[in-house]
C-alpha positions in Angstrom: -0.3 0.1 -0.1 1.6 3.1 -0.8 1.6 6.0 1.2 -0.5 8.7 -1.3 -3.5 6.0 -0.7 -3.5 6.7 3.0 -4.9 9.9 2.6 -8.2 11.9 0.7 -9.0 14.7 -0.8 -10.0 17.6 1.4 -13.7 18.0 1.2 -14.9 20.6 -1.3 -15.7 24.1 0.6 -19.6 24.0 1.5 -19.5 27.5 1.5 -19.3 30.5 4.2 -20.8 29.9 7.8 -24.2 32.1 8.6 -21.7 33.5 11.6 -18.9 34.1 8.9 -21.3 35.9 6.2 -23.0 38.2 8.6 -19.7 39.3 10.1 -18.2 40.3 6.3 -21.8 41.7 5.5 -21.9 43.8 9.4 -18.0 44.7 8.2 -18.9 45.8 4.9 -21.6 47.8 6.7 -19.4 49.7 8.8 -17.2 51.0 5.9 -19.5 51.9 4.0 -21.1 53.7 6.8 -17.8 55.6 7.6 -17.1 56.5 3.8 -20.4 58.0 4.1 -20.0 60.1 7.3 -16.4 61.2 5.8 -15.3 65.0 5.7 -15.7 66.5 2.5 -11.8 67.5 2.4 -11.5 63.4 3.7 -13.2 62.4 0.1 -11.2 64.6 -1.7 -8.1 63.5 -0.1 -8.3 60.4 -0.5 -9.6 60.9 -4.7 -6.7 62.9 -5.4 -4.0 60.3 -3.7 -6.1 57.1 -5.6 -5.6 59.5 -8.9 -2.2 60.4 -7.7 -1.0 57.1 -7.5 -2.6 55.3 -10.5 -0.8 54.9 -14.2 -3.2 57.3 -15.2 -1.4 60.0 -13.3 1.8 58.9 -14.5 0.7 59.0 -18.8 -0.4 62.6 -17.8 2.2 63.8 -16.1 4.9 62.0 -19.0 3.4 63.7 -21.8 2.4 67.3 -20.2 5.7 67.2 -19.1 7.9 66.0 -22.0 5.9 68.3 -24.2 6.9 71.5 -21.6 10.8 69.9 -22.4 10.1 69.6 -25.4 9.0 72.7 -26.6 11.5 74.7 -24.4 14.1 72.7 -25.6 13.1 74.2 -29.1 12.2 71.2 -30.9 9.1 71.9 -31.5 8.3 73.8 -35.1 6.5 76.7 -34.9 6.3 77.0 -31.1 8.1 79.5 -28.8 10.0 78.4 -25.8 8.1 79.8 -22.9 10.3 78.6 -20.1 13.6 77.9 -22.2 15.8 77.7 -18.5 12.4 75.5 -17.1 12.7 77.2 -13.8 8.7 77.2 -14.4 8.2 73.5 -14.7 10.6 73.5 -11.7 8.4 75.6 -9.4 5.6 74.1 -10.9 6.5 70.4 -9.8 7.7 71.2 -6.5 4.5 73.2 -5.7 2.8 70.0 -7.3 5.4 67.7 -4.7 3.9 69.9 -1.7 -0.2 69.3 -2.1 0.6 65.3 -3.1 2.4 64.6 -0.1 -0.2 66.8 2.0 -2.6 65.2 -0.1 -1.6 61.1 0.4 -0.4 62.6 4.6 -4.0 63.3 5.0 -5.3 60.0 3.3 -2.2 58.6 5.4 -3.9 59.6 8.7 -7.4 58.3 8.0 -6.2 54.7 7.1 -3.8 54.6 10.0 -7.1 56.1 12.4 -8.7 52.9 10.9 -5.8 50.6 11.4 -5.7 51.6 15.2 -10.2 50.9 15.4 -9.0 47.2 13.8 -5.6 46.8 16.0 -8.6 47.2 19.0 -11.1 45.4 17.4 -8.2 42.4 16.8 -7.3 43.1 20.5 -10.5 43.0 22.1 -11.3 39.7 20.8 -8.0 38.5 21.3 -8.4 39.1 24.8 -11.9 37.2 24.8 -11.1 34.4 23.1 -7.9 34.4 25.6 -11.0 34.7 28.3 -12.9 32.5 26.9 -10.1 29.8 26.2 -9.1 30.1 29.7 -12.6 29.5 31.0 -12.7 25.7 28.9 -9.4 24.4 30.0 -10.8 25.0 33.5 -14.1 22.9 32.8 -12.4 20.6 31.0 -9.7 20.4 34.2 -12.6 20.0 36.6 -13.9 16.8 33.9 -11.0 15.0 33.3 -10.2 15.4 37.6 -13.9 13.7 38.3 -13.0 11.3 35.9 -9.9 10.4 37.5 -7.1 11.9 34.3 -4.3 13.1 34.2 -3.3 14.8 31.0 -0.9 17.5 32.5 1.2 18.2 35.6 -0.9 20.7 38.1 1.5 22.8 38.0 0.6 23.5 34.2 -2.7 23.6 34.6 -3.5 25.8 36.9 -0.9 28.3 34.5 -2.9 27.8 32.2 -6.2 28.6 34.4 -5.1 31.8 35.3 -6.8 35.0 32.6 -3.7 36.6 30.6 -2.8 40.4 32.3 -3.4 42.6 29.1 -1.4 45.1 31.3 1.5 43.0 32.7 2.0 41.4 29.3 2.5 45.0 27.5 4.7 45.9 30.8 6.5 43.1 30.0 7.0 44.4 26.6 8.1 47.6 26.8 10.8 46.4 29.3 12.1 43.8 27.3 11.6 46.7 24.1 15.2 47.6 22.8 16.0 51.7 24.1 17.0 54.1 21.5 
C-alpha cells in the first residue's frame, strides 16, 4: 500500500458559514458607513491620492512634462519656448509635490485611524478568546479530575487556568523592548 492511498482529498468547501457571512456583511456596512461620514476634505484627499497613485497620473505627467521640455528645448517647430531655463517647470513640480504629499499624508492619517480601530478590535477579540479558552481549560480540567484522568502536571494546568493580564503583557513588552 502506498502513502498516497492513505490520504484523501479534502472535501469541497461548503461555502461560508452564516456567522462568517454575517460578520463580513457587518464589516462592509461599517466601512460604507465610515465612508458616508467622511468629511469633504477626506473624500477629496482620498480621491486625489487614488488618482495620483495611478498609471493614468504617470502617463499624463510623462506627456505633459515631455511636451513642456520638448517645447522649451525648441524642438517643436512653430512653437516658441516659454520656459527655456525650466525654472517655471521646476517651481510647478515643487508646488505639485508639496500638495500631493499633503494629500497623501491626510489619507495616511485616516488609514492609520482605521488601522488603530482594527488593532483595538483584534486585541479585544483576542482577549475575549483567551478568556474563553481559560474558562474552557478550567472546565475540561474539572471533567478530567472527575474522571481521574491526569493529562498535564498540576502546576501547568494551574498556570493555563489563570487569565492573562493585558497590562502585565504590555509592561513586559515595554521592559524587554530595545532602547534607542
